[in-house]
DOMARBA-488785 format. One record per residue: residue in one letter; z, y, x of N, C-alpha, C, CB in turn. Coordinates in steps of 0.1 Angstrom, whole numbers, padded with zeros to 4 digits, always signed. Glycine has a CB too. Example, Ala and Ser with C-alpha at 12.3 -4.5 7.8 and 13.67 -1.06 7.14 Angstrom:
# DOMARBA-488785
A+0078-0057+0132+0078-0045+0123+0078-0033+0132+0090-0045+0113;S+0071-0022+0128+0071-0011+0137+0079+0000+0129+0057-0006+0141;
This chain:
# DOMARBA-488785
M+2698+0741+0770+2712+0736+0782+2724+0751+0766+2708+0748+0813;K+2731+0744+0765+2749+0753+0762+2754+0763+0771+2762+0742+0764;K+2757+0772+0772+2760+0780+0770+2773+0790+0774+2759+0776+0765;T+2787+0788+0786+2790+0795+0774+2796+0805+0790+2803+0787+0758;I+2793+0819+0777+2797+0833+0783+2814+0829+0797+2802+0844+0765;I+2823+0837+0800+2837+0836+0808+2836+0853+0809+2838+0826+0825;T+2849+0855+0798+2859+0868+0804+2871+0870+0802+2856+0879+0801;T+2870+0879+0814+2887+0883+0815+2892+0893+0823+2895+0872+0820;A+2901+0894+0809+2903+0906+0811+2910+0917+0831+2912+0905+0798;N+2912+0906+0836+2924+0905+0844+2911+0903+0862+2939+0887+0837;A+2900+0909+0856+2885+0905+0866+2875+0921+0867+2873+0889+0854;P+2871+0927+0872+2869+0939+0869+2855+0932+0859+2868+0951+0882;A+2849+0948+0846+2842+0945+0838+2825+0944+0840+2846+0953+0831;P+2815+0939+0839+2812+0942+0846+2795+0957+0844+2813+0930+0850;I+2792+0962+0859+2789+0969+0860+2776+0976+0851+2792+0966+0869;G+2767+0961+0848+2756+0957+0841+2754+0955+0834+2751+0953+0842;P+2740+0941+0833+2740+0946+0824+2742+0922+0828+2728+0961+0817;Y+2756+0922+0833+2755+0910+0837+2767+0902+0828+2755+0910+0852;N+2778+0893+0831+2786+0886+0824+2792+0885+0844+2780+0871+0811;Q+2811+0883+0840+2814+0878+0850+2814+0864+0852+2822+0882+0851;A+2815+0855+0846+2809+0842+0854+2804+0831+0842+2823+0834+0864;I+2790+0822+0842+2782+0817+0832+2791+0800+0832+2762+0817+0836;L+2792+0792+0823+2804+0784+0821+2788+0769+0820+2819+0790+0802;S+2780+0766+0830+2768+0755+0820+2773+0743+0823+2749+0755+0826;G+2775+0729+0813+2784+0717+0812+2799+0713+0824+2772+0706+0813;N+2792+0713+0832+2803+0718+0842+2807+0721+0854+2807+0714+0843;T+2798+0731+0854+2799+0739+0863+2797+0754+0863+2793+0735+0869;L+2804+0760+0870+2812+0772+0866+2801+0786+0880+2836+0767+0872;Y+2792+0792+0881+2783+0803+0878+2794+0814+0879+2774+0802+0862;T+2791+0827+0891+2803+0839+0890+2792+0845+0892+2817+0843+0899;S+2792+0860+0885+2789+0869+0891+2799+0873+0910+2791+0878+0878;G+2790+0878+0916+2795+0886+0926+2806+0897+0919+2782+0893+0935;Q+2815+0890+0931+2832+0897+0927+2830+0913+0940+2852+0880+0933;I+2834+0927+0939+2836+0940+0948+2851+0943+0943+2823+0955+0945;A+2854+0948+0949+2871+0954+0955+2875+0965+0942+2869+0967+0975;I+2874+0961+0929+2877+0966+0917+2887+0957+0913+2866+0968+0908;N+2900+0973+0917+2916+0963+0911+2913+0964+0889+2939+0977+0918;P+2912+0957+0882+2909+0961+0869+2920+0963+0858+2901+0952+0864;K+2936+0964+0867+2940+0969+0859+2934+0987+0856+2952+0966+0862;T+2931+0991+0871+2929+1006+0875+2911+1007+0874+2936+1010+0893;S+2909+1007+0874+2891+1004+0873+2886+1011+0891+2880+1018+0855;E+2897+1009+0897+2895+1021+0910+2895+1010+0926+2913+1036+0911;L+2885+1016+0934+2882+1005+0941+2894+1006+0951+2868+1005+0948;V+2889+0986+0959+2903+0988+0968+2896+0984+0981+2918+0977+0964;L+2901+1001+0990+2890+1000+1001+2897+1001+1013+2879+1009+1001;D+2915+0999+1015+2917+1008+1025+2918+1000+1039+2929+1015+1021;D+2913+0985+1034+2910+0983+1047+2905+0966+1037+2925+0985+1062;I+2891+0957+1055+2888+0954+1055+2898+0941+1050+2882+0957+1061;E+2904+0936+1046+2917+0929+1048+2918+0929+1032+2931+0938+1058;T+2922+0944+1028+2929+0946+1013+2918+0944+1008+2936+0959+1007;E+2911+0945+1015+2897+0946+0997+2890+0934+0995+2879+0958+0998;T+2897+0929+1010+2888+0914+1010+2897+0902+0993+2893+0901+1035;H+2915+0910+1002+2921+0901+0991+2917+0901+0974+2936+0905+0992;Q+2915+0919+0973+2915+0921+0958+2899+0911+0957+2914+0942+0952;V+2892+0909+0963+2876+0905+0958+2884+0891+0953+2858+0904+0973;M+2888+0885+0965+2897+0869+0959+2907+0868+0950+2905+0862+0969;K+2911+0882+0940+2918+0878+0929+2913+0884+0921+2931+0878+0929;N+2901+0890+0926+2898+0889+0909+2889+0875+0909+2886+0906+0903;M+2878+0867+0915+2876+0856+0912+2881+0847+0914+2869+0853+0914;E+2897+0844+0915+2908+0837+0906+2911+0841+0899+2919+0835+0910;A+2910+0846+0891+2906+0858+0873+2901+0846+0868+2892+0874+0871;V+2889+0848+0881+2873+0841+0868+2875+0828+0866+2853+0841+0874;L+2884+0823+0877+2878+0813+0881+2893+0805+0871+2873+0812+0901;K+2901+0811+0869+2913+0805+0859+2909+0812+0844+2931+0809+0864;A+2906+0824+0843+2896+0823+0825+2886+0815+0824+2887+0836+0819;S+2887+0799+0835+2876+0788+0830+2886+0773+0834+2859+0790+0841;D+2892+0774+0836+2899+0770+0839+2905+0758+0849+2898+0770+0831;M+2903+0769+0860+2894+0764+0867+2908+0768+0882+2875+0772+0864;T+2901+0763+0890+2911+0772+0903+2900+0772+0923+2931+0758+0905;F+2906+0774+0933+2897+0775+0942+2893+0759+0940+2903+0782+0957;D+2901+0752+0946+2903+0740+0946+2887+0734+0939+2916+0739+0937;N+2887+0737+0924+2868+0733+0920+2859+0743+0925+2863+0734+0902;V+2859+0747+0937+2851+0758+0945+2840+0748+0953+2862+0769+0956;V+2831+0749+0948+2815+0739+0957+2807+0750+0967+2799+0731+0941;K+2813+0756+0965+2801+0769+0972+2805+0782+0969+2785+0769+0967;T+2804+0792+0979+2798+0808+0980+2792+0814+0984+2802+0814+0982;S+2789+0824+0986+2784+0836+0989+2786+0848+0990+2779+0837+0985;I+2789+0848+1008+2796+0859+1011+2787+0868+1022+2810+0855+1015;F+2784+0887+1010+2779+0899+1019+2786+0904+1022+2772+0908+1018;I+2781+0907+1035+2789+0916+1047+2777+0930+1038+2787+0909+1071;T+2787+0943+1053+2780+0948+1053+2777+0951+1066+2782+0956+1047;D+2793+0950+1076+2786+0951+1091+2792+0937+1093+2789+0965+1103;M+2786+0926+1099+2790+0914+1112+2805+0914+1111+2783+0918+1130;N+2807+0921+1126+2812+0926+1130+2831+0927+1120+2801+0936+1131;D+2830+0932+1103+2843+0931+1099+2838+0910+1090+2848+0950+1086;F+2836+0901+1099+2839+0883+1095+2845+0885+1105+2827+0869+1094;G+2851+0880+1115+2867+0869+1108+2875+0879+1102+2880+0861+1122;K+2873+0893+1106+2887+0892+1088+2885+0888+1079+2893+0903+1080;I+2875+0890+1072+2872+0887+1058+2876+0875+1058+2859+0888+1054;N+2863+0867+1073+2873+0849+1071+2885+0848+1076+2866+0835+1079;Q+2897+0849+1081+2908+0850+1077+2910+0850+1062+2911+0860+1083;V+2904+0862+1055+2917+0859+1043+2912+0855+1039+2924+0866+1034;Y+2895+0852+1036+2887+0842+1031+2897+0829+1027+2875+0839+1041;G+2896+0824+1045+2902+0811+1046+2920+0810+1038+2902+0808+1063;S+2922+0817+1035+2938+0812+1032+2935+0808+1018+2952+0826+1034;Y+2922+0812+1009+2924+0817+0995+2925+0799+0994+2910+0828+0986;F+2911+0780+1002+2917+0774+1008+2920+0762+1014+2921+0776+1006;D+2922+0751+1009+2925+0741+1019+2916+0741+1030+2927+0729+1013;D+2914+0741+1045+2905+0736+1053+2894+0721+1055+2912+0737+1061;D+2903+0715+1042+2902+0700+1055+2887+0701+1036+2925+0679+1060;Y+2892+0708+1022+2886+0711+1017+2872+0718+1014+2891+0712+1017;A+2876+0730+1025+2864+0742+1015+2852+0743+1014+2863+0754+1017;P+2848+0754+1001+2833+0745+1001+2818+0753+1006+2829+0740+0984;A+2812+0746+1009+2798+0748+1015+2798+0766+1014+2784+0738+1006;R+2796+0770+1024+2796+0783+1021+2778+0797+1030+2815+0785+1030;E+2774+0806+1024+2769+0814+1038+2776+0827+1034+2752+0815+1041;T+2771+0835+1045+2777+0849+1049+2766+0855+1058+2793+0849+1056;V+2757+0867+1047+2747+0874+1053+2755+0889+1053+2733+0873+1045;Q+2748+0897+1059+2746+0905+1065+2740+0919+1054+2738+0897+1076;V+2744+0927+1047+2734+0929+1040+2734+0946+1044+2736+0923+1024;V+2723+0957+1042+2726+0966+1041+2733+0980+1037+2722+0963+1041;Q+2735+0972+1027+2743+0974+1008+2743+0976+1001+2750+0976+1002;L+2760+0977+0995+2764+0967+0982+2773+0978+0979+2772+0950+0983;P+2772+0977+0962+2780+0982+0951+2783+0992+0950+2788+0978+0949;K+2785+0997+0950+2797+1010+0950+2801+1018+0963+2811+1003+0947;N+2792+1006+0968+2791+1012+0988+2805+1008+0998+2791+1034+0990;V+2809+0996+0987+2823+0983+0992+2813+0980+1000+2831+0967+0981;H+2822+0970+1011+2813+0958+1020+2819+0948+1017+2812+0959+1037;V+2821+0948+1009+2824+0931+1005+2823+0920+0995+2835+0929+1005;E+2809+0909+0996+2811+0910+0974+2809+0895+0978+2794+0920+0958;I+2813+0886+0973+2818+0868+0968+2810+0867+0958+2835+0864+0963;S+2803+0857+0961+2807+0849+0949+2806+0835+0947+2802+0853+0940;M+2806+0829+0934+2807+0812+0942+2806+0806+0932+2821+0805+0950;I+2806+0796+0931+2801+0782+0915+2812+0774+0921+2780+0770+0914;A+2820+0770+0913+2831+0758+0910+2830+0753+0897+2845+0762+0913;V+2831+0733+0898+2825+0722+0893+2843+0713+0889+2812+0715+0906;K+2839+0717+0872+2851+0711+0869+2852+0691+0870+2854+0717+0853;
């Protein structure tokens, strides 16, 4: 199996022993993205909508580095710390996808996320 490491300066650098994404064949497996501004390395936690937009912008940069877009995404995983934020997160998340071709997804509430953020999203995309 050949795997290609995907790296871009337009998304936050990994904060542990992992890569931003791995391309295996035509399938891209992304690591979870949180709301770190890649230019400043600062967290963007003004409100849940702004935080979610930053996560999606980071994910968009990883997809772009793989010559893909949100149209290539077949599966997403969303981890949130408060299910009461689901509606707001879902509204922002949904603005990045065409409703008719939105990917499969699960959303899970967790106790805590890295750096005490409120949302983390990972994706699987196919060329």
